[in-house]
SETITOR-97905 format. One record per atom (N, C-alpha, C): residue in three letters; y, z, x. Coordinates in steps of 0.02 Angstrom, whole numbers, plus 32768, in hexadecimal, padded with zeros to 4 digits. Each point is the difference from the previous one (the first is absolute). Layout:
! SETITOR-97905
ALAYZX...
***
This chain:
! SETITOR-97905
MET169867E242A3MET80167FC07FE4MET80157FCF8036ASP8024801A8034ASP80167FD58036ASP7FC57FE18025ARG7FCA8028800AARG7FC57FE78023ARG7FE07FC77FD8ILE7FFE80077FBFILE7FE37FCC7FD6ILE80297FC08005GLN804280078000GLN802B7FC58003GLN7FFA7FDB8042GLU7FE980228034GLU7FF97FE08041GLU7FBE7FDA8008GLN7FD280077FD0GLN7FBF7FE08006GLN80057FB47FF6PRO7FD57FD98021PRO80047FB87FFCPRO7FFF7FE37FB9TRP7FDC80227FD2TRP7FFC7FE47FBDTRP804180087FD9THR802F8025801DTHR804180097FDFTHR80347FD0801DTRP7FEF7FDB8035TRP80317FD4801FTRP80147FC77FD1SER803E7FEB8006SER80187FC57FDCSER7FE57FC28023GLU80027FC87FDFGLU7FEA7FC28020GLU80297FF1803EGLU804180107FFEGLU802A7FF4803AGLU7FE78026803EVAL7FE8803D7FF4VAL7FE880298038VAL7FBF7FE4801DTRP7FCD7FF77FD4TRP7FBF7FEA801CTRP80037FB9801AARG80287FD57FDFARG80067FBB8018ARG80247FFF8043GLY8031802B8009GLY80248004803FGLY7FD48014803ALYS7FD1802E7FF2LYS7FD280158035LYS7FD17FC78014VAL7FE77FDC7FCEVAL7FD27FC9800DVAL80227FC88025GLU803F7FF07FEFGLU80217FC5801AGLU8028800E8040HIS7FFE803D8019HIS80268011803CHIS7FEA7FD4803BVAL7FC180028012VAL7FE47FD48034VAL7FC77FD97FDFARG80057FBE8001ARG7FD37FD77FD8ARG7FEC7FC28027ALA7FC57FE67FF0ALA7FEB7FC0801CALA80267FC77FDFGLY801D7FD58029GLY80237FC57FE8GLY7FD57FC28006ARG801F7FC98013ARG7FDC7FC08003ARG7FC980028034SER7FCB7FDD7FF1SER7FC97FF9802FSER80177FD6803CLEU7FEB8014803BLEU80107FDB803CLEU7FC17FE0801ELYS7FCD7FFA7FD8LYS7FC27FE08018LYS800D7FB6800APRO7FF77FE6803CPRO800E7FB9800DPRO7FC77FD47FE8THR800E7FC07FF9THR7FCC7FD07FECTHR7FCC7FFA8037THR80167FFD803ETHR7FD37FFF803ATHR801D802F8035TRP7FD38018802ATRP8016802C8035TRP800C7FD88040LYS801880218033LYS80137FDF803ELYS7FC87FD4801BASN80137FC68017ASN7FD07FCF801DASN7FCA7FEC7FCFGLY800F80047FBFGLY7FD07FEA7FCEGLY7FC880327FF2ALA8006803C8018ALA7FCC80337FF4ALA7FFA800E7FB5ARG7FC4800F7FEBARG7FF4800F7FB9ARG801280487FEFCYS7FFA802C8031CYS800880487FF4CYS8025801F803BALA802780347FF1ALA802180268035ALA7FE180468004VAL7FFA8019803DVAL7FE68044800BVAL803480288025ALA8011803A7FE5ALA802E802F8020ALA7FDA80408010LEU7FEE8008803ELEU7FDE803E8016LEU803480328016SER7FFB803E7FE7SER802F80338014SER7FDC803F8014PHE801D80228032PHE7FE3803D801APHE803780368001ASP7FF680347FD9ASP803080367FFDASP7FEF80338037SER80267FFD8037SER7FF2802A803ASER802280447FF8ASP7FE580277FD1ASP801E80417FF0ASP7FF580338037HIS7FC67FFD8020HIS7FEF802F8036HIS800D80497FEAGLU802180278028GLU800880487FF1GLU802F800E7FC5THR80277FCE7FEATHR8033800E7FCDTHR7FE280117FBCASN7FC17FED7FF4ASN7FE080157FC1ASN8000804C7FFAGLU7FF680228037GLU7FFF80498000GLU8046801E800BLEU80287FE0802ALEU8042801A800FLEU802D80037FC2ARG7FFA7FCF7FD5ARG802C7FFF7FC5ARG7FF1803A7FD1ASP7FC5801C8005ASP7FED80397FD6ASP800780438024GLY802280008039GLY800B803E8023GLY7FDB80068041GLY7FD37FD2800FGLY7FDE7FFF8041GLY7FD7803E800FLYS7FD880167FD0LYS7FDB803E800ALYS7FBA7FF6801ESER7FE57FC57FFBSER7FBB7FF68015SER7FFC7FDA8042ILE7FEB80218034ILE7FF57FDF8041ILE7FC97FCC7FF9GLY7FCD80107FD8GLY7FC97FD17FF7GLY80167FBF7FE1ARG802980037FCCARG80177FC37FDFARG802E7FD9802DMET80278022802AMET802B7FDB802EMET7FD67FDE8036SER7FC8801E8013SER7FD47FDF8030SER7FE07FC27FE1GLN7FF480027FBEGLN7FE77FC57FDEGLN80347FC88001GLY803F80147FF9GLY80367FCF8006GLY80047FE28045GLN7FF580298033GLN80027FE78045GLN7FC87FCD800CTYR7FC980097FDDTYR7FC97FCF8006TYR80197FBA7FEEGLY802D7FFC7FD0GLY801B7FBF7FEDGLY80217FDC803AASN80218026802BASN801F7FE2803BASN7FCE7FF28037ARG7FD48030800EARG7FD27FFA8039ARG7FCA7FCC7FF5LYS7FE67FFC7FC4LYS7FC77FD47FF2LYS800E7FCC7FCAGLY802080167FCAGLY80087FD47FC6GLY802A7FC2800FVAL803C80098018VAL802C7FC7800DVAL7FE37FD18035PRO7FE680198039PRO7FE27FD28030PRO7FC77FD67FE3ARG7FD5801F7FD8ARG7FC97FD97FE2ARG801B7FCB7FCFILE803380137FDAILE801E7FD07FD1ILE80207FC68025LEU8026800F8034LEU80207FCB8026LEU7FCD7FD18021GLU7FC9801D8018GLU7FCB7FD7801DGLU7FE27FD17FCDALA7FF480197FC3ALA7FE37FD67FCBALA80317FC87FEDLEU803F80107FF9LEU80327FCE7FEELEU80067FCB8036ALA80008016803FALA80077FD08038ALA7FC67FD08002LYS7FC580177FF1LYS7FC47FD68002LYS80077FC47FD2HIS8024800A7FC8HIS80077FCA7FCFHIS80477FE47FFEASP802980138031ASP80467FEA8003ASP8023800B7FBDALA7FF380397FE2ALA801D80117FBFALA803B802F800ALYS80367FF47FDCLYS803C80298004LYS8003802F7FC4ALA801B803C800CALA800180337FCCALA804080298004THR8008802D7FD0THR803A802C7FFETHR7FEA80488004PHE80238026802APHE7FF380478008PHE803D80267FE5PHE7FF580297FCDPHE8035802A7FE5PHE7FFC80448022VAL803880148020VAL7FFE8039802DVAL803880317FF1PRO7FF0803F7FEEPRO803480337FFAPRO802480088043ALA8041800D7FFEALA80268004803EALA7FE58036802EVAL7FEA80397FE5VAL7FE58035802AVAL7FC17FE98024ALA7FD57FDA7FDEALA7FC57FE58021ALA80137FCF8037ALA80347FD97FF3ALA80177FD18033ALA801C8025803DLEU802280387FF5LEU801B80288037LEU7FC880228027LEU7FCB80137FDDLEU7FC7801E8022LEU7FDB7FCC802BTYR7FFD7FC27FE8TYR7FD97FCC8022TYR802A7FC08008PRO803580038027PRO80297FC38008PRO7FDB7FC68020ASP7FD3800F8030ASP7FDB7FCA8021ASP7FD37FDC7FCFGLU7FE580237FCFGLU7FD77FE07FCDGLU80297FCC7FDAGLN803D80127FEDGLN80297FD27FDAGLN80147FC3802AARG800D800C803FARG80127FC8802BARG7FC57FD1800AARG7FC4801B8004ARG7FC57FD68005ARG7FF67FD77FC1VAL800880207FC7VAL7FF87FDD7FC0VAL802F7FC47FFCVAL803F800A8011VAL80317FCA7FFDVAL7FF17FCB8035ALA7FEC8016803CALA7FF27FD18036ALA7FC67FD17FEFGLU7FD380187FD5GLU7FC77FD77FECGLU800E7FD67FC2GLY803F7FFE7FEBGLY80157FD27FCBGLY7FFE801C7FBBHIS7FF880417FF9HIS7FFE801E7FBEHIS8044801C7FECGLU800580137FC2GLU803F801A7FE5GLU7FFC804B7FF7ILE803880228008ILE800580477FEFILE803480097FC9GLY7FEB80227FCBGLY802C800C7FC7GLY800F804A7FF7ILE8033800E7FD8ILE801680447FF3ILE7FCD80247FD4HIS7FF2803F8011HIS7FD280297FD8HIS801980487FFDGLY804280067FF8GLY801D80437FFBGLY800E801E8043TRP801C803C7FFFTRP800E8024803ETRP7FC380298016ILE7FE7802B7FD4ILE7FC7802A8011ILE7FCC7FFD7FC8HIS7FFC7FC37FE0HIS7FD27FF47FC9HIS8013802A7FC2GLU8041800D7FFAGLU801980287FC8GLU7FF87FDC7FBDLEU7FFD80277FCALEU7FFE7FE47FBDLEU80477FF47FE7ASN80117FC27FF2ASN80447FEF7FEDASN801580207FBESER7FD180087FD2SER801280177FBDSER801980487FFEVAL7FF680268035VAL801880458001VAL804380078024LEU801C7FC88017LEU803C80028029LEU803E7FEA7FD9PRO803A8020800CPRO803E7FE57FE5PRO80127FBF8024TYR802B7FD97FE1TYR80137FBF801ATYR801780038048ASP802F802D8010ASP801C80038043ASP7FCB800D8035THR7FD0802B7FF1THR7FCB80118030THR7FD17FC48009GLU7FEB7FE37FC8GLU7FD37FC68005GLU80217FC88028ARG80407FF37FF2ARG80237FCB8023ARG8005800F804BASP8012803D8011ASP800680128046ASP7FBE7FF78025LEU7FC980177FE2LEU7FBF7FFA8020LEU7FEB7FB88008MET800D7FD77FCCMET7FEB7FBA8003MET80277FDA8036PHE8042800D8002PHE80297FDE8033PHE7FED80188046ARG7FF580418008ARG7FEC801A8042ARG7FBC7FE58016ALA7FD37FFA7FD0ALA7FBE7FE4800FALA80077FB88018SER80297FD97FDESER80097FBB8014SER801F7FFB8045ASP80328029800DASP802080008042ASP7FCF80138037THR7FD580317FF2THR7FD080188031THR7FCD7FCA8011LEU7FE57FDF7FCDLEU7FD07FCA800CLEU801F7FC78028GLU803F7FF07FF0GLU80227FCB8025GLU800A8014804ALYS8013803E800BLYS800C80178045LYS7FC07FFE8029ILE7FC780127FE1ILE7FC180028024ILE7FE37FBA800CTHR80047FD57FCDTHR7FDE7FBF8004THR802F7FC78013GLY804180097FF8GLY802E7FCA800CGLY80077FD07FC6GLN7FDF80107FC8GLN80047FD57FC4GLN8016802A7FC4ARG80307FE67FDBARG801780227FC4ARG7FCE7FF47FC7PRO7FE680357FE1PRO7FD07FF67FC9PRO80207FDC7FC5VAL7FDA7FD67FDFVAL80197FDB7FC6VAL7FDD80157FBFGLY7FCE802D8006GLY7FDA80147FC5GLY7FF180498000LEU7FF080197FC4LEU7FF280477FF7LEU7FC2800A7FD5ARG7FD980328013ARG7FCC801B7FD3ARG800E804A7FFBTHR800C80197FC5THR800E80477FF8THR7FC08028800EALA8008803C801AALA7FC6802B800DALA7FDD80107FBESER7FBE7FF88000SER7FD7800C7FC4SER80187FD67FC5TRP80247FC9800ETRP801B7FD37FCCTRP802980277FCDASP80258032801AASP8028802B7FD5ASP80477FE57FFDPHE80117FDF7FCAPHE803E7FD97FF8PHE803080277FD4SER80378017801CSER802F80297FDASER80307FD47FD8PRO8027801C7FD1PRO80337FD97FDDPRO80357FE3802DASP80068019803EASP80337FE8802FASP7FE47FD18035THR7FBF7FF98004THR7FE27FDA8038THR80187FB88001LEU7FFF7FDE7FC7LEU80157FBA7FFFLEU80497FF98014ARG802A802D7FE9ARG80477FFF8013ARG80078004804CILE7FDB802C801FILE800480098049ILE7FE57FC38024GLN7FCB7FE37FE6GLN7FE57FC3801EGLN80347FC88000ARG80267FFB7FC9ARG80347FCD7FFCARG8037800F8032GLU801080408009GLU803480128031GLU7FE97FF18048LEU7FBF8006800BLEU7FE47FEF8042LEU7FFB7FB5800BGLY80047FD97FCAGLY7FFA7FB88005GLY7FBA7FE9800FLEU7FCE80237FE3LEU7FBA7FEF800FLEU7FEA7FBF7FDELEU7FD17FDF801FLEU7FE27FC37FE4LEU7FCD80107FCATYR7FD88035800CTYR7FC9800D7FD1TYR7FF0804A7FFBASP7FDC80107FCAASP7FE280417FF6ASP7FB57FF57FF6SER7FD880348011SER7FB87FFC7FF2SER7FE880457FEBSER801680147FC4SER7FF080437FE7SER7FEE80027FB6LEU80097FC87FDDLEU7FF97FFF7FB7LEU7FC57FD47FEAMET7FF180017FBFMET7FBF7FE77FEAMET80017FD67FC0ALA80357FDB7FF4ALA80067FDE7FC0ALA7FDC7FBD7FFDASP7FE27FEA8036ASP7FE07FBE8002ASP7FCE7FFF8039ASP7FDA7FCA8005ASP7FD67FF3803BASP80267FD98034ASP802E7FD67FE9ASP80237FD1802AASP804A80148008PRO80237FE48032PRO80458013800CPRO802D7FF37FC4TYR8032802C7FF9TYR80327FF67FCCTYR8043801C8018GLU80367FEF7FDCGLU804280198011GLU800D80417FDBLEU801E80308022LEU801180407FE1LEU80417FFA7FD8LEU7FFF801E7FC5LEU803C80047FD7LEU801B80488002ASP804180068004ASP802280417FFFASP802880047FBFARG7FE480227FCEARG801F80047FBDARG800D7FBA7FE5GLY7FCF7FD48009GLY80057FBC7FE6GLY80217FCF802EGLU801E80178037GLU80227FD4802EGLU7FD17FEA8039PRO7FF97FBF800BPRO7FD77FE98039PRO801E80198041THR7FD5801A802CTHR8018801E803ETHR7FF67FD3803DGLY7FD57FCE7FFAGLY7FF07FD8803BGLY7FCC8020802CILE7FEB803D7FF0ILE7FCD80228028ILE7FBB7FEC7FE6VAL7FD67FED802EVAL7FBC7FEB7FF0VAL7FD3803E7FFCGLU7FD980047FCCGLU7FCC80347FFBGLU7FBD7FE28013LEU7FE0801D8032LEU7FBB7FEE8012LEU7FD580397FE6PRO7FE37FF87FC5PRO7FE380397FDCPRO7FC1801D801FVAL7FFC80427FFCVAL7FC680268017VAL7FD680137FC4GLU7FC88021800DGLU7FD7801D7FCAGLU7FCE80308021TRP7FF280377FDETRP7FD18031801CTRP7FBA7FE28009ILE7FF07FCF7FD7ILE7FBF7FDE8007ILE7FF97FE28045ARG80377FE7801CARG80007FDF8041ARG801C802E8036ASP7FEB803E7FFFASP801680328031ASP7FC380288016ASP7FF580048042ASP7FC580238018ASP8000804B7FF4ALA803B801E7FFEALA8004804A7FFCALA7FDF801D7FC2VAL80067FDD7FC8VAL7FE6801C7FC1VAL7FB380048001TYR7FE17FD9802ATYR7FB77FFF8001TYR7FE380308034PHE802880118033PHE7FE580268038PHE80208044800CASN803E800A7FEAASN8023803D8011ASN7FE0803E7FE0MET800280378024MET7FEB80407FE5MET803080358019HIS8000803A7FDDHIS802A80378015HIS7FD6803F7FFFARG7FFB801F803AARG7FD3803A8008ARG800F80387FCFPHE8040800B7FF1PHE8013803B7FD8PHE800E7FEF7FB7SER7FE87FC87FEASER80087FEE7FB9SER7FBE7FE27FE7GLY80007FEA7FC2GLY7FC47FE27FE4GLY7FFB7FB6800DLEU802A7FE6802CLEU80027FB8800DLEU7FC67FEE802EARG7FCC7FE37FE5ARG7FC57FEE8027ARG7FE67FBA7FEEPRO80297FCD8006PRO7FE67FBD7FEFPRO7FCC7FEA8033HIS7FCE7FDE7FE9HIS7FCF7FE4802FHIS7FEB7FBC7FE5THR801E7FCC801CTHR7FEE7FBC7FEETHR7FE27FE0803EPRO7FC47FE77FFDPRO7FE27FE0803BPRO802B7FC7801APRO80067FF78040PRO80267FC9801BPRO7FEB7FBC7FE4THR7FC07FF87FF3THR7FE97FC07FE3THR80207FF37FBBALA800980367FD9ALA801E7FF87FBEALA804B7FF18006VAL8021801F8031VAL80477FF3800AVAL800B7FB88015TYR7FD67FE9802ETYR80057FB98013TYR7FF67FD37FC4ASP7FD080107FD6ASP7FF37FD67FC5ASP803D7FFC7FD2ILE802280387FF6ILE803C80017FD6ILE80367FD48020PHE800D800B8040PHE80347FD98022PHE7FEE7FB58000HIS7FC17FF1800DHIS7FEB7FBA8002HIS80097FDF7FBCARG7FEF80237FCBARG80087FE47FBDARG804A7FF47FEFGLU802B802D8016GLU80487FF77FF6GLU80177FC18025PHE7FE87FF8803DPHE80137FC58027PHE7FE67FC07FE0GLU7FC280007FEBGLU7FE27FC47FE2GLU80267FE97FC2ARG801480307FD6ARG80267FED7FC4ARG80467FE88012ALA801F801F8032ALA80427FE98017ALA7FFA7FB8801ATYR7FCA7FF28024TYR7FF67FBC801ATYR7FF67FCF7FC6GLU7FD780147FD0GLU7FF37FD57FC6GLU80417FF07FDBGLU802C80317FFBGLU803F7FF77FDAGLU80387FE4802BGLY7FF47FF78041GLY80347FE7802BGLY80398032800AGLY7FEF80408001GLY803280348003GLY800280268041LEU8017803E7FFCLEU8008802C8039LEU7FCB80377FFFPHE7FE1800B8039PHE7FD4803A8009PHE8022802F8030LEU8016803A7FE8LEU80228032802ALEU7FD4803D8003LEU7FF18015803ELEU7FD48039800CLEU802480368028THR7FF9803F7FE9THR801D80398024THR7FC880298020MET8006800A8042MET7FCF80288023MET80258031802EHIS7FDD80338018HIS801D8033802AHIS7FD780078040PRO80218001803APRO7FDA8006803FPRO7FD4803F8002HIS801880377FE2HIS7FD9803E8003HIS7FCA80037FCAVAL7FFB7FCB7FD8VAL7FCC7FFD7FCCVAL7FCE7FC98010THR80187FC4800BTHR7FD47FC7800CTHR7FED7FF88049GLY80238022802DGLY7FF47FF78047GLY7FBF801B801BTYR7FD980227FD6TYR7FC1801E8018TYR7FC97FCC800BARG7FD08012802AARG7FCB7FD28012ARG7FDA7FE57FC5SER7FF680297FCDSER7FD77FEB7FC6SER80297FDA7FCCARG80427FF8800CARG802B7FE07FCEARG80267FC3801AILE800C7FFD8041ILE80297FC9801AILE7FE17FBC7FF1TRP7FBF7FFF7FF5TRP7FDD7FC17FF2TRP801A7FE17FBEILE801A802A7FD3ILE801B7FE57FC1ILE80387FCF800FLEU802F8014802BLEU80367FD48014LEU7FE47FC48026GLU7FD2800B802EGLU7FE57FC98028GLU7FDD7FCD7FD4LYS7FDB80177FCELYS7FDC7FD27FD3LYS80317FDA7FD4LEU803580217FE8LEU80317FDD7FD8LEU80237FCA8028LEU8010800E803FLEU801F7FCE802ALEU7FD27FC38009GLU7FBF800D8005GLU7FCF7FC98002GLU80007FD87FBFASP800680247FC7ASP80027FDE7FBFASP803D7FD27FFBPHE803980188017PHE803D7FD77FFEPHE7FF77FC1802AALA7FE5800A803CALA7FF87FC7802EALA7FCE7FCE7FE4ALA7FCC80197FDEALA7FCD7FD37FE5ALA801C7FD17FCBARG803180177FDBARG801E7FD67FCCARG80287FC6801EGLY8020800C8038GLY80237FCA8022GLY80477FF47FE8ASP800E800B7FC0ASP80437FF37FE6ASP802080407FE5VAL7FFE8033802AVAL801E80417FF0VAL8035800F8034TRP803C80127FE9TRP80388010802BTRP8004804C8007VAL7FEF801A803AVAL80058048800DVAL8040800B8027ALA802F80257FE2ALA80428006801DALA801E80457FF5THR8037800D8022THR802380407FF5THR802180017FBCHIS800F803A7FE9HIS802480077FC0HIS80437FDC8004ALA802280068039ALA80427FE18007ALA7FFB7FB47FFAASP7FCE7FE28020ASP7FF97FB87FFDASP7FEE7FE97FB9ILE7FD680257FDEILE7FED7FEE7FBCILE803B80087FD1ALA802580368007ALA803A800B7FD5ALA80357FC9800AALA800C7FEE803EALA80317FCB800EALA7FE97FBE7FE3TYR7FBF7FF28004TYR7FE57FC17FE7TYR80077FFB7FB4VAL7FEC80357FDDVAL80017FFC7FB7VAL80487FFF7FE6LYS802C80228023LYS804680007FEALYS801F7FBA8004GLU7FE87FD98031GLU801B7FBC800AGLU7FD97FCD7FD7ASN7FC0800D7FF2ASN7FD67FCB7FE3ASN7FE4800D7FBBALA801380387FE1ALA7FE6800F7FBDALA80177FCB7FCF
***
């Protein structure tokens, strides 16, 4: 009988409504025009997970950790070269352990005018952590990134976009400007905490605009996606074209160890050409976009 009473269909309205309204999309922060009169804003992000994808699960596969190392050796340099060619600024979300493994990478990213945001300590899943542990890891991650780069992070992307019931509370305690882990809109909005406006800007993500879902595979499971790079480019390009048509935000998530390969880096290079061809597209860091919409919505 107790098990039946715990099932969702037995919940009172107070219970299910409380779950829904805990973290919610508030007012839209989409501005009438973007910086310098641009019609559309582009937020390119690169989740530099490197070896932490495997470490967070126990670090058993040397092969998978070598794949993570590829992100540092080849992926990030190719990405930075493509961005520099078009003078485009981007945001790199970096787990603290990855930053400690490759501090020179983070310093180069910042030196070239890009932003580094919080991405957990070791790419841990927030939803399995108690509040005290999640808070400690998030604060330590922020301190570590600041020590390495000399800049205090102002934004967070949770690992695997795994947002716990405590994540927003901790973000508020950190005094962050923005989050980029949730999916309630295409364009920026303000996060609500149990109906209360928080002042935190959400720059929404979506699996459609993430390279990993099209290319990732796992040797020891049935995960074998195979989407041709041409098809992935087509999806991303169509998302950008509609964002441009609507005067909104195009936010793309990519991974150095996924997109950094010779047969895939052209997707990023071609998109950068598409942005430049339009002429009135603002390609900026997440921090710059969040600050702009907060002031100009």
